[in-house]
Residue, then its C-alpha position, 0 to 999 in steps of 0.5 A: x990744369x985749367x981748361x983753355x977752351x973755356x977760358x980763351x976767347x977768339x976775337x973775330x978778326x976777319x977783314x970786311x969784304x973788299x969793295x968791288x973793283x971800280x971800272x977803268x976810267x973811260x977817257x974819250x978823245x976830244x975830236x975837232x969840229x971837222x973830225x966830228x962832222x966827217x964822222x957824222x957824214x959817214x955814219x948818216x950815210x951808213x944808216x941811210x944806206x942800211x935802211x934803204x938797202x934792207x927795204x929793197x932786199x926784203x922786197x926783192x927776195x925771190x918768191x921761191x925762197x924758203x921761210x928759213x932763207x927769208x928769216x936768215x936774211x931778215x936777221x942779217x938786215x936787222x943786225x946791219x941796221x942796228x949796228x949802223x944806228x948804234x954806232x951813229x948814236x954813240x959816235x955822234x953823242x957828245x962826251x958825257x956819261x950817256x956816251x959811255x953807256x952807249x959805248x957798251x951797245x955799240x961794241x956789242x952790236x959788232x958781234x951781232x953784225x958779224x954773226x948776222x952777216x954769216x947767217x944767210x950764207x951759212x944757212x944756204x951752205x948748211x953749215x949749221x955747226x959753225x953758225x951755232x958756234x959763231x952765234x955762241x961766241x957772239x952772244x958771249x962777246x955781247x955779255x962781256x961788253x954789257x957786263x964788263x965794259x971798258x975792259x979787254x978792248x984790245x982783246x975784243x979787237x982780236x976776237x972780232x977779227x977771229x970771229x969774222x974770219x971763222x968762215x975759213x973753217x967751212x971753206x969747203x962747204x961754202x965753195x960748194x954752196x956759194x958762187x965764186x962771185x959771192x966768195x970773192x965779195x966775202x973775202x974782199x969785205x973781210x980784207x977791207x974790215x981787217x985793213x981798216x983796223x989799222x986806222x982804228x987803233x991809230x988814234x993820233x992820226x987826224x980823222x982816224x975815226x972817220x977813216x975807220x968808219x969809212x972802211x967799215x961802211x965800205x966793207x959792209x957794202x961789199x958784204x951786202x952785195x955778197x948777200x944780195x948775190x947769194x939770196x937772189 
């Protein structure tokens, strides 16, 4: 009987590796000139206030503040200015491939702003365990936005909100370390952010983008006041 192993040849029929899955096509809404101007005014106001406010806050940090408290405040201000600047660049930039590239950094900066806002507050209350969790999630969100752009946008909104409200987990520690005024300002800012999301997703509403960014600017201003009160 012939040896089948010697007489049979197995042809390599393995399929070639499939090409990488393309990213979803990013479609930008073509806003009217009036909508673009309104959004531009909101953004320019936000960038200007962030820069001026950061300079003033750093200048008036109490001399008795520790190096850690000063560094925590500086981290918050850096994320605030960065977030406002990137949002302005992305939203004002005309529709083009560059706009799609800027979108990655704009959405990434939101994670940084949330973590940055919590930094001086949690540093003062000593809730380092929660601060480390917040920053870990924020960095994971940044990587997700940079490496896998245009995906999981709805999930990202949920993650932004969950990360923003994560301070509830340290409610006891925060109430001991922070004044009632600071706590109420943090709560008010969180509510303004959360309510503004309604306008962010209501894309058929005229001027929805400018309205949403108006809520963002208002909430960021309230949280700025909270941090000013906390570190003063």
